[in-house]
C-alpha positions as CSV (number, residue, x, y, z in Angstrom):
1,M,41.3,50.4,-28.5
2,P,43.4,50.7,-25.4
3,E,42.4,54.1,-23.9
4,L,39.2,55.2,-25.6
5,D,36.3,53.2,-27.1
6,G,34.8,53.9,-30.5
7,F,31.9,55.9,-29.0
8,Q,34.3,58.2,-27.1
9,V,36.3,58.8,-30.3
10,L,33.1,59.5,-32.2
11,D,32.1,62.0,-29.6
12,L,35.4,63.7,-29.7
13,I,35.4,64.0,-33.5
14,R,31.8,65.3,-33.5
15,Q,32.8,68.0,-31.1
16,R,35.3,69.3,-33.6
17,S,33.9,68.4,-37.1
18,D,30.9,67.4,-39.1
19,I,32.9,65.1,-41.5
20,P,31.2,61.9,-42.5
21,I,31.9,59.0,-40.1
22,I,31.4,55.4,-40.8
23,M,31.8,53.1,-37.8
24,L,33.4,49.7,-38.6
25,T,32.9,47.4,-35.7
26,A,32.4,43.9,-34.4
27,K,29.6,45.0,-32.1
28,S,26.3,43.9,-33.6
29,E,23.8,44.7,-30.8
30,A,21.0,47.0,-31.8
31,T,21.8,49.2,-28.8
32,S,25.3,49.8,-30.2
33,V,24.0,50.8,-33.6
34,H,21.4,53.1,-32.1
35,R,24.0,54.7,-29.8
36,A,26.5,55.3,-32.6
37,L,23.9,56.9,-34.8
38,A,22.6,59.0,-32.0
39,L,26.1,60.2,-31.2
40,G,26.5,61.3,-34.8
41,A,27.8,58.4,-36.9
42,D,26.6,58.6,-40.5
43,D,26.8,54.8,-41.0
44,Y,27.5,51.6,-39.0
45,V,29.1,48.6,-40.7
46,R,29.3,45.3,-38.8
47,K,32.0,42.7,-39.2
48,P,32.3,40.6,-41.2
49,F,32.2,43.0,-44.2
50,S,33.7,43.1,-47.6
51,A,36.1,45.7,-48.8
52,R,33.8,46.4,-51.7
53,E,30.9,47.2,-49.3
54,V,33.0,49.6,-47.3
55,V,34.3,51.3,-50.5
56,A,30.8,51.7,-51.8
57,R,29.6,53.2,-48.5
58,V,32.5,55.6,-48.4
59,K,31.8,56.7,-52.0
60,A,28.1,57.2,-51.1
61,K,28.9,59.3,-48.1
62,L,31.5,61.4,-49.9
63,R,29.0,61.9,-52.8
64,H,26.4,63.2,-50.4
65,A,28.8,65.3,-48.5
66,T,30.1,67.0,-51.6
67,S,26.7,67.6,-53.1
68,A,25.6,69.4,-49.9
69,V,28.4,72.0,-50.3
70,P,27.1,75.1,-51.9
């Protein structure tokens, strides 16, 4: 991303919203995973990944998000 990295975008979103966030990334270092989760990511998916995996993760996060609404 040309101006902001994914961690900065994550931080900006978290300042404004608690929507579920799944990071899709090529970074596979454990420190990147820990940093993303510490900043508020709900999940972290490393490349290469299948579309089916991403769809399944999105559905799971949405299911949990909607079940938490009173």
